[in-house]
C-alpha positions in Angstrom: -0.1 0.1 -0.2 1.2 4.1 -0.6 1.5 6.5 1.7 -1.9 8.4 0.4 -3.7 5.6 0.5 -3.0 4.8 4.0 -3.4 8.5 4.6 -7.0 8.5 2.8 -8.2 4.9 5.0 -7.2 7.1 8.4 -8.7 9.9 7.3 -12.1 8.1 6.4 -12.1 6.5 9.4 -11.0 9.1 11.4 -14.4 11.0 9.6 -16.6 7.8 10.1 -15.3 8.0 14.3 -16.7 11.5 14.4 -19.7 11.5 12.6 -20.4 8.6 14.6 -19.1 9.8 17.7 -21.3 13.5 17.3 -25.4 11.8 16.6 -24.8 10.2 19.8 -24.4 13.7 21.7 -28.1 15.4 22.8 -30.0 17.2 20.7 -30.0 21.0 21.7 -33.4 23.0 20.5 -32.5 25.9 18.2 -36.2 27.5 19.5 -35.9 28.4 23.3 -39.2 28.0 25.1 -40.2 31.0 25.7 -39.6 32.0 21.7 -41.4 29.2 20.9 -44.9 31.9 21.2 -43.7 34.4 18.6 -43.9 31.2 16.1 -47.0 30.1 17.5 -48.3 34.0 16.1 -51.4 33.8 13.5 -48.4 36.2 11.5 -45.9 33.7 11.3 -48.0 31.2 8.9 -47.7 30.0 5.9 -51.1 31.6 4.6 -52.0 35.0 3.4 -55.1 34.8 5.5 -54.2 32.9 8.4 -57.8 33.7 10.3 -59.6 33.1 7.1 -58.2 29.6 6.3 -59.3 29.0 10.5 -62.6 29.7 9.7 -63.0 27.1 6.1 -61.1 24.6 8.2 -63.7 24.9 10.6 -66.4 25.2 8.3 -64.8 21.7 6.9 -64.5 20.1 9.5 -67.8 20.7 10.8 -69.8 19.7 7.5 -68.2 15.9 7.1 -67.7 14.6 10.4 -64.6 12.0 9.5 -62.1 15.4 9.0 -60.1 16.4 12.1 -56.9 16.5 13.4 -56.3 20.8 11.7 -56.3 22.9 14.5 -60.0 23.6 14.3 -62.8 22.6 17.1 -65.7 22.2 16.9 -67.9 18.8 15.8 -70.1 17.2 13.6 -73.2 19.7 14.7 -72.3 23.2 13.7 -71.4 24.2 17.6 -67.9 25.5 18.5 
């Protein structure tokens, strides 16, 4: 084996060990708990009109009892 292939093999093994050891480290959240309220603000939604989208979701859930898990409240009867 040449010196180049031995050095390359050592670099690959070192990289693999580095990746393996960093995969076991605890995941740190990027957003602090006190910053999450800003991300939950309706203005941060991707919709142009989040209030209208919430209302439309509520109407669809009211008419169709099988739909759900979109965040709107209500049942199949039309009540809140």
